[in-house]
FIBAFI-980828 format. One record per residue (C-alpha): y, z, x; residue number from 1. Coordinates in steps of 0.5 Angstrom, whole numbers. Layout:
<rs>
(r (Y; Z; X); NUM)
...
</rs>
This chain:
<rs>
(r (0; 0; 0); 1)
(r (7; -2; 3); 2)
(r (3; -4; 9); 3)
(r (0; 3; 10); 4)
(r (-8; 4; 11); 5)
(r (-11; 8; 6); 6)
(r (-16; 14; 9); 7)
(r (-22; 17; 5); 8)
(r (-24; 23; 7); 9)
(r (-32; 23; 8); 10)
(r (-36; 29; 5); 11)
(r (-43; 26; 5); 12)
(r (-46; 21; 9); 13)
(r (-51; 19; 4); 14)
(r (-51; 18; -4); 15)
(r (-56; 24; -6); 16)
(r (-60; 23; -13); 17)
(r (-57; 28; -18); 18)
(r (-61; 33; -21); 19)
(r (-65; 30; -27); 20)
(r (-63; 23; -26); 21)
(r (-70; 21; -27); 22)
(r (-70; 24; -34); 23)
(r (-63; 22; -36); 24)
(r (-62; 16; -41); 25)
(r (-59; 10; -38); 26)
(r (-52; 8; -41); 27)
(r (-51; 1; -40); 28)
(r (-47; -1; -45); 29)
(r (-52; -5; -48); 30)
(r (-55; -4; -55); 31)
(r (-62; -2; -56); 32)
(r (-66; -6; -60); 33)
(r (-73; -6; -62); 34)
(r (-76; -14; -62); 35)
(r (-78; -16; -69); 36)
(r (-86; -17; -69); 37)
(r (-92; -13; -71); 38)
(r (-93; -6; -68); 39)
(r (-98; 0; -69); 40)
(r (-94; 6; -71); 41)
(r (-95; 13; -72); 42)
(r (-93; 18; -78); 43)
(r (-88; 24; -75); 44)
(r (-86; 27; -82); 45)
(r (-87; 26; -89); 46)
(r (-83; 28; -95); 47)
(r (-81; 26; -102); 48)
(r (-74; 26; -104); 49)
(r (-70; 23; -110); 50)
(r (-66; 17; -109); 51)
(r (-59; 16; -110); 52)
(r (-61; 12; -117); 53)
(r (-65; 18; -119); 54)
(r (-72; 15; -117); 55)
(r (-77; 19; -113); 56)
(r (-78; 16; -106); 57)
(r (-84; 17; -101); 58)
(r (-80; 18; -94); 59)
(r (-83; 17; -87); 60)
(r (-81; 18; -80); 61)
(r (-85; 14; -75); 62)
(r (-85; 12; -68); 63)
(r (-88; 6; -64); 64)
(r (-95; 9; -62); 65)
(r (-98; 4; -57); 66)
(r (-95; -2; -52); 67)
(r (-89; -4; -49); 68)
(r (-84; 0; -54); 69)
(r (-89; 6; -55); 70)
(r (-84; 12; -57); 71)
(r (-78; 7; -58); 72)
(r (-75; 12; -63); 73)
(r (-76; 18; -59); 74)
(r (-73; 15; -53); 75)
(r (-67; 13; -57); 76)
(r (-66; 20; -61); 77)
(r (-67; 23; -54); 78)
(r (-61; 19; -51); 79)
(r (-57; 20; -58); 80)
(r (-58; 28; -57); 81)
(r (-55; 27; -50); 82)
(r (-48; 24; -53); 83)
(r (-48; 28; -59); 84)
(r (-53; 34; -59); 85)
(r (-51; 36; -66); 86)
(r (-51; 29; -70); 87)
(r (-57; 26; -67); 88)
(r (-61; 22; -72); 89)
(r (-68; 20; -72); 90)
(r (-68; 12; -73); 91)
(r (-75; 11; -75); 92)
(r (-74; 12; -83); 93)
(r (-78; 8; -88); 94)
(r (-77; 9; -96); 95)
(r (-81; 7; -102); 96)
(r (-80; 8; -109); 97)
(r (-86; 12; -112); 98)
(r (-85; 10; -119); 99)
(r (-83; 4; -124); 100)
(r (-83; -3; -120); 101)
(r (-85; 1; -113); 102)
(r (-91; 4; -115); 103)
(r (-96; -2; -113); 104)
(r (-92; -2; -106); 105)
(r (-93; 5; -106); 106)
(r (-100; 5; -107); 107)
(r (-101; -1; -102); 108)
(r (-98; 4; -97); 109)
(r (-102; 10; -98); 110)
(r (-108; 5; -98); 111)
(r (-106; 2; -91); 112)
(r (-106; 9; -88); 113)
(r (-112; 11; -91); 114)
(r (-116; 5; -88); 115)
(r (-112; 5; -82); 116)
(r (-115; 12; -81); 117)
(r (-121; 12; -85); 118)
(r (-119; 18; -89); 119)
(r (-118; 20; -96); 120)
(r (-111; 23; -98); 121)
(r (-112; 29; -103); 122)
(r (-107; 28; -109); 123)
(r (-104; 34; -112); 124)
(r (-105; 39; -107); 125)
(r (-100; 44; -104); 126)
(r (-97; 41; -97); 127)
(r (-102; 35; -97); 128)
(r (-96; 31; -94); 129)
(r (-97; 34; -88); 130)
(r (-104; 31; -87); 131)
(r (-101; 24; -86); 132)
(r (-97; 27; -80); 133)
(r (-100; 24; -74); 134)
(r (-104; 18; -78); 135)
(r (-103; 11; -76); 136)
(r (-101; 5; -79); 137)
(r (-99; -2; -78); 138)
(r (-92; -4; -78); 139)
(r (-89; -11; -79); 140)
(r (-82; -11; -77); 141)
(r (-76; -16; -79); 142)
(r (-69; -17; -77); 143)
(r (-64; -17; -82); 144)
(r (-56; -18; -82); 145)
(r (-52; -13; -86); 146)
(r (-44; -13; -87); 147)
(r (-41; -6; -84); 148)
(r (-35; -2; -87); 149)
(r (-31; -5; -82); 150)
(r (-33; -12; -84); 151)
(r (-37; -14; -78); 152)
(r (-44; -17; -79); 153)
(r (-49; -14; -74); 154)
(r (-57; -15; -74); 155)
(r (-62; -10; -74); 156)
(r (-69; -9; -73); 157)
(r (-73; -5; -79); 158)
(r (-79; -4; -81); 159)
(r (-81; -9; -87); 160)
(r (-88; -8; -89); 161)
(r (-93; -3; -88); 162)
(r (-100; -6; -87); 163)
(r (-107; -3; -84); 164)
(r (-108; -3; -77); 165)
(r (-113; -8; -78); 166)
(r (-109; -12; -83); 167)
(r (-104; -14; -77); 168)
(r (-108; -19; -74); 169)
(r (-107; -24; -80); 170)
(r (-100; -22; -82); 171)
(r (-94; -26; -81); 172)
(r (-87; -24; -78); 173)
(r (-82; -26; -83); 174)
(r (-76; -30; -81); 175)
(r (-69; -27; -80); 176)
(r (-65; -25; -86); 177)
(r (-58; -27; -85); 178)
(r (-52; -26; -90); 179)
(r (-49; -33; -93); 180)
(r (-42; -35; -90); 181)
(r (-36; -32; -94); 182)
(r (-35; -25; -97); 183)
(r (-41; -21; -99); 184)
(r (-42; -15; -104); 185)
(r (-44; -9; -100); 186)
(r (-50; -5; -103); 187)
(r (-55; 0; -101); 188)
(r (-62; -2; -103); 189)
(r (-66; 4; -106); 190)
(r (-72; 3; -103); 191)
(r (-72; 2; -96); 192)
(r (-68; 5; -90); 193)
(r (-62; 2; -88); 194)
(r (-57; 3; -82); 195)
(r (-52; 9; -84); 196)
(r (-56; 11; -90); 197)
(r (-63; 12; -88); 198)
(r (-62; 16; -81); 199)
(r (-64; 23; -81); 200)
(r (-61; 29; -78); 201)
(r (-65; 32; -73); 202)
(r (-64; 39; -71); 203)
(r (-63; 40; -63); 204)
(r (-70; 43; -60); 205)
(r (-75; 40; -64); 206)
(r (-82; 38; -62); 207)
(r (-85; 31; -62); 208)
(r (-90; 34; -67); 209)
(r (-85; 37; -72); 210)
(r (-79; 33; -74); 211)
(r (-76; 37; -80); 212)
(r (-72; 34; -85); 213)
(r (-66; 36; -87); 214)
</rs>
């Protein structure tokens, strides 16, 4: 500056790896996105809740069980906790109405889980939802575009259909669902998890096998 050299006082002669570096999430500014496709998944938590329209909904929290993207949502949740410990959200959520037009789809989900794990779900028993935790299922994931509150149109990967693990082999991956050109009316589907609506708040310090609903 003005012909003067800048002198930097050298403290260390090497860059030392900070404590916890290997375990830390890497924030590169790139959005984490699960590729669309077919995945073997595992159930982390189950609940029944009432939807905004007053329907009974079957709600699954799930993660990827095998392959390159194993524990995808757990890793994303751990990264979110570093950034926002009290507001981290579990992003692997699927909702299905249990009555009316949704009944047949709900029965298909239960049947797919039963076939994937060679067990029979016991109805009308206290805490029977806990017997589904740890069970496998086949997930078909698609890419869907939506209009955000700020008017942007991001594309997300979401769980589109639940099949048996064996049934994944013959399942087809849907084409991307893109919005039409021009303005669209934003609405929140009543049967599927959506960005900004389907995520669950997870308290700090929970274990893998016990992610509680709020």
